[in-house]
PyMOL CGO cylinders between C-alpha atoms (Angstrom):
from pymol import cmd
from pymol.cgo import CYLINDER

trace = [
    CYLINDER, -27.21, -59.07, -4.38, -25.90, -55.59, -5.39, 0.3, 1, 1, 1, 1, 1, 1,
    CYLINDER, -25.90, -55.59, -5.39, -24.76, -53.16, -2.65, 0.3, 1, 1, 1, 1, 1, 1,
    CYLINDER, -24.76, -53.16, -2.65, -25.46, -49.53, -3.12, 0.3, 1, 1, 1, 1, 1, 1,
    CYLINDER, -25.46, -49.53, -3.12, -22.46, -47.19, -3.31, 0.3, 1, 1, 1, 1, 1, 1,
    CYLINDER, -22.46, -47.19, -3.31, -22.17, -45.38, -0.01, 0.3, 1, 1, 1, 1, 1, 1,
    CYLINDER, -22.17, -45.38, -0.01, -20.07, -42.29, 0.30, 0.3, 1, 1, 1, 1, 1, 1,
    CYLINDER, -20.07, -42.29, 0.30, -18.28, -41.77, 3.61, 0.3, 1, 1, 1, 1, 1, 1,
    CYLINDER, -18.28, -41.77, 3.61, -19.67, -39.11, 5.86, 0.3, 1, 1, 1, 1, 1, 1,
    CYLINDER, -19.67, -39.11, 5.86, -17.95, -35.69, 5.25, 0.3, 1, 1, 1, 1, 1, 1,
    CYLINDER, -17.95, -35.69, 5.25, -15.36, -34.69, 7.79, 0.3, 1, 1, 1, 1, 1, 1,
    CYLINDER, -15.36, -34.69, 7.79, -16.46, -31.83, 10.07, 0.3, 1, 1, 1, 1, 1, 1,
    CYLINDER, -16.46, -31.83, 10.07, -14.53, -28.58, 9.41, 0.3, 1, 1, 1, 1, 1, 1,
    CYLINDER, -14.53, -28.58, 9.41, -13.75, -26.41, 12.35, 0.3, 1, 1, 1, 1, 1, 1,
    CYLINDER, -13.75, -26.41, 12.35, -15.65, -23.20, 12.29, 0.3, 1, 1, 1, 1, 1, 1,
    CYLINDER, -15.65, -23.20, 12.29, -13.37, -20.10, 11.49, 0.3, 1, 1, 1, 1, 1, 1,
    CYLINDER, -13.37, -20.10, 11.49, -13.66, -17.09, 13.83, 0.3, 1, 1, 1, 1, 1, 1,
    CYLINDER, -13.66, -17.09, 13.83, -15.56, -14.19, 12.21, 0.3, 1, 1, 1, 1, 1, 1,
    CYLINDER, -15.56, -14.19, 12.21, -13.12, -11.44, 11.00, 0.3, 1, 1, 1, 1, 1, 1,
    CYLINDER, -13.12, -11.44, 11.00, -13.85, -8.10, 12.78, 0.3, 1, 1, 1, 1, 1, 1,
    CYLINDER, -13.85, -8.10, 12.78, -15.14, -5.39, 10.51, 0.3, 1, 1, 1, 1, 1, 1,
    CYLINDER, -15.14, -5.39, 10.51, -14.09, -1.83, 10.70, 0.3, 1, 1, 1, 1, 1, 1,
    CYLINDER, -14.09, -1.83, 10.70, -16.60, 0.85, 9.70, 0.3, 1, 1, 1, 1, 1, 1,
    CYLINDER, -16.60, 0.85, 9.70, -15.64, 3.07, 6.86, 0.3, 1, 1, 1, 1, 1, 1,
    CYLINDER, -15.64, 3.07, 6.86, -16.08, 6.20, 8.79, 0.3, 1, 1, 1, 1, 1, 1,
    CYLINDER, -16.08, 6.20, 8.79, -13.32, 4.95, 11.18, 0.3, 1, 1, 1, 1, 1, 1,
    CYLINDER, -13.32, 4.95, 11.18, -11.00, 4.14, 8.29, 0.3, 1, 1, 1, 1, 1, 1,
    CYLINDER, -11.00, 4.14, 8.29, -11.40, 7.30, 6.19, 0.3, 1, 1, 1, 1, 1, 1,
    CYLINDER, -11.40, 7.30, 6.19, -9.06, 9.64, 8.39, 0.3, 1, 1, 1, 1, 1, 1,
    CYLINDER, -9.06, 9.64, 8.39, -6.36, 6.96, 8.31, 0.3, 1, 1, 1, 1, 1, 1,
    CYLINDER, -6.36, 6.96, 8.31, -6.75, 6.59, 4.48, 0.3, 1, 1, 1, 1, 1, 1,
    CYLINDER, -6.75, 6.59, 4.48, -6.58, 10.40, 4.09, 0.3, 1, 1, 1, 1, 1, 1,
    CYLINDER, -6.58, 10.40, 4.09, -3.53, 10.74, 6.20, 0.3, 1, 1, 1, 1, 1, 1,
    CYLINDER, -3.53, 10.74, 6.20, -1.77, 7.86, 4.35, 0.3, 1, 1, 1, 1, 1, 1,
    CYLINDER, -1.77, 7.86, 4.35, -2.61, 9.37, 1.07, 0.3, 1, 1, 1, 1, 1, 1,
    CYLINDER, -2.61, 9.37, 1.07, -1.31, 12.83, 2.16, 0.3, 1, 1, 1, 1, 1, 1,
    CYLINDER, -1.31, 12.83, 2.16, 1.95, 11.26, 3.34, 0.3, 1, 1, 1, 1, 1, 1,
    CYLINDER, 1.95, 11.26, 3.34, 2.16, 9.44, -0.10, 0.3, 1, 1, 1, 1, 1, 1,
    CYLINDER, 2.16, 9.44, -0.10, 1.74, 12.60, -2.03, 0.3, 1, 1, 1, 1, 1, 1,
    CYLINDER, 1.74, 12.60, -2.03, 4.30, 14.43, 0.15, 0.3, 1, 1, 1, 1, 1, 1,
    CYLINDER, 4.30, 14.43, 0.15, 6.82, 11.61, -0.44, 0.3, 1, 1, 1, 1, 1, 1,
    CYLINDER, 6.82, 11.61, -0.44, 6.12, 11.71, -4.31, 0.3, 1, 1, 1, 1, 1, 1,
    CYLINDER, 6.12, 11.71, -4.31, 6.73, 15.49, -4.22, 0.3, 1, 1, 1, 1, 1, 1,
    CYLINDER, 6.73, 15.49, -4.22, 10.05, 15.07, -2.56, 0.3, 1, 1, 1, 1, 1, 1,
    CYLINDER, 10.05, 15.07, -2.56, 11.09, 12.22, -4.78, 0.3, 1, 1, 1, 1, 1, 1,
    CYLINDER, 11.09, 12.22, -4.78, 9.77, 13.77, -8.01, 0.3, 1, 1, 1, 1, 1, 1,
    CYLINDER, 9.77, 13.77, -8.01, 9.75, 17.47, -8.05, 0.3, 1, 1, 1, 1, 1, 1,
    CYLINDER, 9.75, 17.47, -8.05, 12.05, 18.75, -5.16, 0.3, 1, 1, 1, 1, 1, 1,
    CYLINDER, 12.05, 18.75, -5.16, 14.35, 20.69, -7.29, 0.3, 1, 1, 1, 1, 1, 1,
    CYLINDER, 14.35, 20.69, -7.29, 14.47, 23.76, -9.57, 0.3, 1, 1, 1, 1, 1, 1,
    CYLINDER, 14.47, 23.76, -9.57, 11.67, 26.41, -9.46, 0.3, 1, 1, 1, 1, 1, 1,
    CYLINDER, 11.67, 26.41, -9.46, 9.40, 24.28, -7.20, 0.3, 1, 1, 1, 1, 1, 1,
    CYLINDER, 9.40, 24.28, -7.20, 11.97, 23.79, -4.57, 0.3, 1, 1, 1, 1, 1, 1,
    CYLINDER, 11.97, 23.79, -4.57, 11.13, 24.36, -0.91, 0.3, 1, 1, 1, 1, 1, 1,
    CYLINDER, 11.13, 24.36, -0.91, 14.64, 23.65, 0.50, 0.3, 1, 1, 1, 1, 1, 1,
    CYLINDER, 14.64, 23.65, 0.50, 17.71, 25.41, -1.14, 0.3, 1, 1, 1, 1, 1, 1,
    CYLINDER, 17.71, 25.41, -1.14, 20.59, 23.37, -2.41, 0.3, 1, 1, 1, 1, 1, 1,
    CYLINDER, 20.59, 23.37, -2.41, 20.60, 19.86, -3.67, 0.3, 1, 1, 1, 1, 1, 1,
    CYLINDER, 20.60, 19.86, -3.67, 20.42, 17.97, -0.34, 0.3, 1, 1, 1, 1, 1, 1,
    CYLINDER, 20.42, 17.97, -0.34, 16.97, 16.58, -0.87, 0.3, 1, 1, 1, 1, 1, 1,
    CYLINDER, 16.97, 16.58, -0.87, 17.69, 15.71, -4.54, 0.3, 1, 1, 1, 1, 1, 1,
    CYLINDER, 17.69, 15.71, -4.54, 20.84, 13.77, -3.42, 0.3, 1, 1, 1, 1, 1, 1,
    CYLINDER, 20.84, 13.77, -3.42, 19.00, 12.01, -0.59, 0.3, 1, 1, 1, 1, 1, 1,
    CYLINDER, 19.00, 12.01, -0.59, 16.29, 10.77, -2.90, 0.3, 1, 1, 1, 1, 1, 1,
    CYLINDER, 16.29, 10.77, -2.90, 18.43, 10.38, -6.12, 0.3, 1, 1, 1, 1, 1, 1,
    CYLINDER, 18.43, 10.38, -6.12, 18.22, 6.56, -6.31, 0.3, 1, 1, 1, 1, 1, 1,
    CYLINDER, 18.22, 6.56, -6.31, 14.56, 6.59, -5.58, 0.3, 1, 1, 1, 1, 1, 1,
    CYLINDER, 14.56, 6.59, -5.58, 14.02, 9.01, -8.42, 0.3, 1, 1, 1, 1, 1, 1,
    CYLINDER, 14.02, 9.01, -8.42, 15.69, 6.44, -10.82, 0.3, 1, 1, 1, 1, 1, 1,
    CYLINDER, 15.69, 6.44, -10.82, 13.72, 3.53, -9.28, 0.3, 1, 1, 1, 1, 1, 1,
    CYLINDER, 13.72, 3.53, -9.28, 10.42, 5.36, -9.98, 0.3, 1, 1, 1, 1, 1, 1,
    CYLINDER, 10.42, 5.36, -9.98, 11.35, 6.44, -13.53, 0.3, 1, 1, 1, 1, 1, 1,
    CYLINDER, 11.35, 6.44, -13.53, 11.88, 10.22, -12.80, 0.3, 1, 1, 1, 1, 1, 1,
    CYLINDER, 11.88, 10.22, -12.80, 14.69, 11.85, -14.95, 0.3, 1, 1, 1, 1, 1, 1,
    CYLINDER, 14.69, 11.85, -14.95, 17.02, 13.94, -13.06, 0.3, 1, 1, 1, 1, 1, 1,
    CYLINDER, 17.02, 13.94, -13.06, 20.24, 14.24, -15.25, 0.3, 1, 1, 1, 1, 1, 1,
]
cmd.load_cgo(trace, "trace")
């Protein structure tokens, strides 16, 4: 007599807790602030010298010198 192939019962998986959702209107101010900080940082690393300089001297340039090279901005 042939026995039908019986697969074992699947193991029960624990239910994962639902991730909290954050409405976009609550995220927008933080995203804008982060974007403005990123643009300000990019300005100081990439353009803070010469005619567009806000601060006199080479202090900012020397402070971000290695970051300029890392990001591919020429400075010599």
